[in-house]
C-alpha positions as CSV (number, residue, x, y, z in Angstrom):
1,M,138.1,104.9,94.7
2,V,139.1,108.3,96.1
3,S,140.2,110.4,93.1
4,P,142.2,112.5,92.7
5,L,144.2,111.7,95.8
6,P,146.3,114.7,97.1
7,L,149.6,112.9,97.2
8,L,153.0,114.4,98.0
9,P,154.9,115.4,94.8
10,G,158.2,114.3,96.5
11,I,156.7,110.8,96.9
12,L,155.2,110.6,93.4
13,D,158.5,111.6,91.8
14,Q,160.1,108.5,93.2
15,R,157.2,106.1,92.4
16,D,159.1,104.0,89.8
17,E,161.9,103.5,92.4
18,D,159.4,102.5,95.0
19,V,157.6,100.1,92.8
20,A,161.0,98.5,91.9
21,M,161.7,98.2,95.7
22,R,158.3,96.5,96.3
23,R,158.7,94.1,93.5
24,H,162.2,93.2,94.5
25,L,160.8,92.3,98.0
26,H,158.0,90.4,96.4
27,A,160.3,88.3,94.3
28,H,162.5,87.4,97.4
29,P,160.0,86.5,100.2
30,E,161.3,85.2,103.5
31,L,159.4,83.5,106.3
32,G,159.2,84.8,109.9
33,L,162.5,85.1,111.7
34,H,164.4,84.2,108.5
35,E,164.1,87.7,106.9
36,F,167.9,88.0,106.6
37,Q,168.1,89.3,103.0
38,T,165.0,91.5,103.6
39,S,166.6,93.0,106.7
40,D,169.8,93.6,104.9
41,F,167.9,95.3,102.1
42,V,165.9,97.5,104.5
43,A,168.9,98.4,106.6
44,E,171.0,99.4,103.6
45,K,168.3,101.6,102.2
46,L,167.7,103.3,105.6
47,A,171.4,103.9,106.2
48,G,171.6,105.5,102.7
49,F,168.8,107.8,103.6
50,G,170.8,109.0,106.7
51,Y,169.1,107.1,109.5
52,Q,170.8,105.5,112.5
53,V,170.1,101.8,111.9
54,H,169.8,99.2,114.7
55,R,169.6,95.4,114.0
56,G,168.7,92.3,115.9
57,L,165.6,93.1,117.9
58,G,163.3,90.1,117.5
59,V,166.1,88.3,115.7
60,T,165.7,90.0,112.3
61,G,164.0,93.2,113.2
62,V,165.3,96.6,112.0
63,V,164.8,99.9,113.8
64,A,165.9,103.2,112.2
65,T,166.0,106.5,114.1
66,L,166.2,110.1,112.9
67,A,166.0,113.2,115.1
68,K,165.4,116.8,113.8
69,G,165.0,120.1,115.6
70,T,164.6,120.4,119.3
71,G,161.3,118.6,119.9
72,K,161.1,116.1,122.7
73,R,158.3,114.0,121.3
74,S,158.9,110.7,119.5
75,V,156.7,108.5,117.3
76,G,157.0,104.9,116.1
77,L,155.9,103.9,112.6
78,R,155.7,100.1,112.1
79,A,155.8,97.9,109.0
80,D,156.0,94.1,108.9
81,M,158.4,92.2,106.6
82,D,157.6,88.5,106.6
83,A,156.0,86.3,104.0
84,L,153.7,83.3,104.1
85,P,154.3,79.6,103.3
86,I,152.1,79.7,100.2
87,Q,152.9,78.7,96.6
88,E,152.4,81.7,94.4
89,T,150.2,81.3,91.3
90,T,150.2,84.9,89.9
91,G,152.6,84.2,87.1
92,L,153.9,87.7,87.3
93,P,157.4,88.6,86.1
94,Y,158.4,89.5,89.7
95,A,156.7,86.4,91.2
96,S,158.3,84.7,94.1
97,Q,161.6,83.1,93.3
98,H,161.3,80.8,96.3
99,P,159.0,77.8,96.0
100,G,156.4,77.6,98.8
101,R,156.9,81.2,99.9
102,M,155.2,84.3,98.9
103,H,154.1,87.8,100.0
104,A,150.4,86.9,100.2
105,C,149.5,89.6,102.8
106,G,151.2,92.7,101.3
107,H,154.0,93.0,103.8
108,D,156.3,93.7,100.8
109,G,154.1,96.7,100.1
110,H,154.0,97.8,103.8
111,T,157.8,97.7,103.9
112,A,158.3,99.5,100.6
113,A,155.8,102.2,101.6
114,L,157.5,102.9,104.9
115,L,160.9,103.0,103.1
116,A,159.4,105.5,100.7
117,A,158.2,107.7,103.6
118,A,161.6,107.3,105.3
119,R,163.4,108.7,102.3
120,Y,161.0,111.7,102.0
121,L,161.1,112.4,105.8
122,A,164.9,112.3,105.8
123,R,165.3,114.6,102.8
124,Q,162.3,116.9,102.9
125,G,160.5,116.1,106.1
126,S,159.4,119.0,108.3
127,F,159.3,117.8,111.9
128,S,160.9,118.4,115.3
129,G,161.5,115.4,117.4
130,T,162.5,111.8,117.0
131,L,161.2,109.4,114.3
132,N,161.5,105.7,115.0
133,L,160.8,103.4,112.1
134,L,160.1,99.8,113.2
135,F,160.5,97.1,110.6
136,Q,159.1,94.0,112.3
137,P,159.7,90.4,111.5
138,A,157.4,87.4,112.0
139,E,154.0,88.9,112.1
140,E,152.4,85.8,110.6
141,G,151.9,83.7,113.6
142,L,155.3,83.9,115.5
143,G,154.7,87.1,117.4
144,G,157.6,89.2,116.1
145,A,156.2,92.3,117.8
146,R,156.2,90.6,121.2
147,M,159.8,89.5,120.5
148,M,160.9,93.0,119.7
149,I,159.3,94.3,122.9
150,E,160.9,91.6,125.0
151,D,164.3,92.6,123.4
152,G,163.7,96.2,124.8
153,L,162.1,98.0,121.9
154,F,160.4,100.7,123.8
155,E,163.1,101.0,126.4
156,R,165.8,101.6,123.8
157,F,163.5,103.6,121.5
158,P,160.9,105.3,123.6
159,C,157.7,106.3,121.7
160,D,155.0,108.6,122.8
161,A,152.7,106.8,120.3
162,V,153.1,104.0,117.7
163,F,151.1,103.5,114.5
164,G,150.5,100.7,112.1
165,L,148.9,100.4,108.7
166,H,147.6,97.4,106.8
167,N,146.4,97.1,103.2
168,F,142.9,95.7,102.8
169,P,141.7,94.5,99.3
170,G,137.9,94.9,99.1
171,Y,137.9,98.5,100.2
172,P,138.2,101.3,97.5
173,L,141.8,102.3,96.8
174,G,142.9,105.0,99.1
175,R,140.1,104.8,101.6
176,F,141.4,104.7,105.2
177,G,139.7,103.0,108.1
178,V,140.2,103.5,111.8
179,R,138.2,102.5,114.9
180,P,138.7,103.3,118.6
181,G,138.9,100.5,121.1
182,L,138.3,97.0,119.9
183,F,139.4,96.7,116.2
184,M,140.8,93.2,115.6
185,A,140.2,89.7,117.0
186,S,142.4,87.6,119.2
187,S,144.0,84.7,117.4
188,D,145.0,81.3,118.8
189,T,146.2,78.1,117.1
190,V,145.4,74.5,118.2
191,L,147.5,71.6,117.0
192,I,145.8,68.3,117.6
193,T,147.3,64.9,117.0
194,V,145.0,61.8,117.1
195,H,146.7,58.6,118.2
196,G,144.8,55.5,117.0
197,R,145.9,52.0,116.0
198,G,146.8,51.5,112.4
199,G,146.4,48.4,110.3
200,H,145.3,46.8,107.1
201,G,142.4,48.6,105.4
202,S,140.6,45.2,105.0
203,A,140.4,44.7,108.8
204,P,139.1,47.9,110.4
205,H,137.7,46.0,113.4
206,R,141.3,45.4,114.5
207,C,142.2,49.1,114.3
208,V,141.3,52.5,115.7
209,D,141.0,54.7,112.6
210,A,142.7,58.0,113.3
211,A,141.3,59.4,110.1
212,L,137.7,58.6,111.2
213,V,138.3,60.2,114.6
214,A,139.7,63.3,112.9
215,A,136.6,63.5,110.7
216,Y,134.4,63.4,113.8
217,L,136.5,66.1,115.4
218,V,136.1,68.4,112.4
219,V,132.3,68.2,112.7
220,A,132.2,68.3,116.5
221,L,134.4,71.4,116.6
222,Q,131.8,73.3,114.7
223,T,129.4,72.9,117.7
224,V,131.7,74.9,120.0
225,V,130.6,78.3,118.6
226,A,127.1,77.2,117.6
227,R,126.2,75.7,121.0
228,N,128.6,77.2,123.6
229,V,129.1,80.9,122.7
230,D,126.5,83.6,123.3
231,P,125.1,84.4,119.8
232,R,125.7,88.1,120.6
233,Q,129.4,87.5,120.8
234,M,131.9,86.9,118.0
235,A,133.8,83.6,117.8
236,V,135.4,81.6,115.0
237,V,136.7,78.0,115.1
238,S,138.1,76.9,111.7
239,V,140.0,73.7,110.9
240,G,142.5,74.8,108.3
241,S,144.5,71.6,107.9
242,L,143.8,67.9,108.3
243,H,146.2,65.2,107.4
244,A,145.9,61.4,107.9
245,G,147.4,58.4,106.1
246,N,149.2,58.1,102.8
247,V,147.6,55.2,100.9
248,S,144.1,53.8,100.4
249,N,144.6,50.3,102.0
250,V,146.2,51.3,105.2
251,I,144.2,52.6,108.1
252,A,145.9,55.7,109.6
253,E,147.5,55.4,113.0
254,T,147.7,59.1,113.5
255,A,146.0,62.2,112.2
256,D,146.9,65.9,112.6
257,L,144.6,68.8,112.6
258,Q,145.4,72.5,112.7
259,V,142.7,74.9,114.0
260,T,142.5,78.7,114.2
261,V,140.4,80.2,116.9
262,R,139.2,83.9,117.0
263,A,137.3,86.0,119.5
264,Y,136.8,89.6,120.5
265,A,136.1,89.2,124.3
266,P,138.8,87.7,126.6
267,E,136.1,85.7,128.4
268,V,135.0,84.2,125.1
269,R,138.6,83.4,124.2
270,S,139.0,81.5,127.5
271,L,135.7,79.7,127.0
272,L,136.8,78.5,123.5
273,R,140.0,77.0,124.9
274,E,138.1,75.2,127.7
275,R,135.4,73.8,125.4
276,I,137.7,72.8,122.5
277,T,140.1,71.0,124.8
278,S,137.3,69.2,126.6
279,L,135.4,68.3,123.5
280,V,138.4,66.9,121.6
281,Q,139.5,64.8,124.5
282,G,136.0,63.4,125.1
283,Q,135.2,62.7,121.4
284,A,138.5,60.9,120.9
285,R,138.0,58.9,124.0
286,A,134.5,57.9,122.9
287,L,136.0,56.5,119.7
288,G,138.8,54.6,121.4
289,A,141.6,57.0,120.5
290,E,143.9,59.3,122.4
291,V,144.9,62.9,121.6
292,T,147.6,65.3,122.3
293,I,146.7,69.0,122.2
294,D,149.1,71.9,121.7
295,Y,146.9,75.0,122.4
296,Q,149.0,78.0,121.4
297,W,147.8,81.2,123.1
298,R,149.0,83.6,120.4
299,Y,147.7,87.2,119.8
300,P,145.4,89.2,122.0
301,A,142.6,91.2,120.5
302,L,143.8,94.6,119.1
303,H,142.6,97.7,120.9
304,N,143.3,101.2,119.5
305,D,143.8,104.1,121.7
306,P,140.8,106.5,121.2
307,G,143.0,109.6,121.3
308,M,145.4,108.2,118.7
309,V,142.5,107.1,116.5
310,E,141.1,110.6,116.6
311,F,144.5,112.0,115.7
312,A,144.8,109.6,112.7
313,R,141.3,110.6,111.6
314,Q,142.2,114.2,111.6
315,V,145.4,113.5,109.6
316,V,143.4,111.6,107.0
317,C,140.5,114.1,106.8
318,G,142.9,117.1,106.8
319,R,145.3,115.8,104.2
320,F,143.2,113.5,102.0
321,G,139.7,114.9,102.6
322,E,136.8,113.5,104.6
323,E,135.7,111.3,101.7
324,A,138.9,109.3,102.2
325,L,137.7,108.0,105.5
326,V,135.6,104.8,105.8
327,Q,132.6,105.7,108.0
328,D,131.4,103.4,110.8
329,L,134.1,100.8,110.3
330,E,133.2,97.6,112.0
331,P,135.7,95.5,114.0
332,Q,137.7,93.0,111.9
333,T,137.8,89.3,112.5
334,G,141.4,89.1,111.4
335,S,144.2,89.6,113.9
336,E,147.5,91.4,114.2
337,D,150.4,91.1,116.5
338,F,150.6,94.9,116.5
339,A,148.2,94.3,119.4
340,F,151.3,93.6,121.5
341,M,152.8,97.0,120.7
342,L,149.4,98.7,121.5
343,E,149.5,97.0,124.9
344,A,152.9,98.6,125.6
345,C,152.3,102.0,124.0
346,P,149.3,104.2,123.0
347,G,148.7,104.0,119.3
348,C,146.5,103.1,116.4
349,M,146.3,100.5,113.7
350,A,144.6,101.7,110.5
351,I,143.6,100.0,107.3
352,V,143.8,101.4,103.8
353,G,141.8,100.1,100.8
354,G,143.8,98.2,98.2
355,G,141.1,98.3,95.6
356,D,137.6,96.8,95.2
357,E,137.4,96.1,91.5
358,P,136.0,92.7,90.5
359,G,138.6,89.9,90.5
360,R,141.0,91.5,92.9
361,C,142.4,88.7,95.2
362,G,142.0,88.9,98.9
363,L,144.8,88.4,101.4
364,H,146.4,85.0,102.0
365,N,145.5,83.9,98.5
366,P,148.1,82.4,96.2
367,G,146.9,84.8,93.5
368,Y,147.3,87.9,95.6
369,D,149.6,90.8,94.7
370,F,149.9,94.1,96.5
371,N,148.4,97.0,94.5
372,D,151.3,99.2,93.5
373,A,149.0,102.2,93.1
374,L,148.7,102.1,96.9
375,L,152.4,102.7,97.5
376,P,152.3,106.6,97.2
377,V,149.1,106.7,99.2
378,A,150.5,104.8,102.1
379,A,153.8,106.6,102.0
380,S,152.0,110.0,101.9
381,Y,149.9,108.9,104.9
382,W,153.1,108.0,106.9
383,V,154.7,111.4,106.1
384,H,151.6,113.4,107.0
385,L,151.2,111.4,110.2
386,A,154.8,111.8,111.3
387,E,154.9,115.5,110.5
388,A,151.7,116.2,112.3
389,F,152.7,114.2,115.4
390,L,156.1,115.8,115.6
391,A,155.0,119.3,114.6
392,E,156.7,122.3,116.4
393,R,154.9,123.0,119.6
């Protein structure tokens, strides 16, 4: 842990209010493109701080703008708002009030931290130019960033650069990580349905067992990376869901698999699609079944602009000290639809440690909770970044 962290007094003074905001959001999670109450909450806060608030980009997205001084530069700061379809098990007083939904990735903290920075920048911020705050829906698999861009995000709110920040449990609290170029993997989803022939469990010879075919596919899919991808390249194929049948004495007629596919290199990403499709079709055919494959080409690999990475590094080192920077950060195998924004505008996605003490849950875990001690750290980073980018020139 970096200690003591040189945080802004104007942020620290409002810490209780910010924690309350974060916990309110945590208790009321909403899934992608259904962040209606979340968007209302965010928009109301921003309007109260004095921002011009714009609604509806990417269905439930919120963009807030604030101009000061005579500067011509503009910067975008992005936070994601959506939750995950996970049943929370934390037992906290502010745990999710909506069964089957929870903020298991810290988007409640991302939103609260950017709101805290927004309040400070409106009341005490020293900058000259235009600040665009981008509160994005549907990061978890639905491509909310792409939707906002398709709705004219950067045409309506031009940005000279755009920045993102994601909490990462497992790194010491308050340690920032940035990396030029390739930083996060592409992410695709494959939905496979096996079509067999159902029947009585006592007469398997009269059936084509979809559950058995699915089991073969789970094993066979593991050969794609092991035997088709150059060992010097990164690739992941993971079966996250398998469902077949409902009772013990009925042979399943259908089975459904959900697969996540990750890669760094575009050519590996294409190879994975080709091999997965061919293998699944061939394996099912060999066992007498048919398959339908919905291969969802989702998020590209995330590439940071080297110049914007160097700028972010200077902000971290200059404001928090060089010890606050993770050295030699490796690319991450997770993915982010912020990649779409970086394809449209120069910028940088950074990570910040959420704590590495024993027992702290990782992301996408039903026991995860955003570390509230991180709120003033992330908010201070946003303020320093915006003020440095929009400094008088």
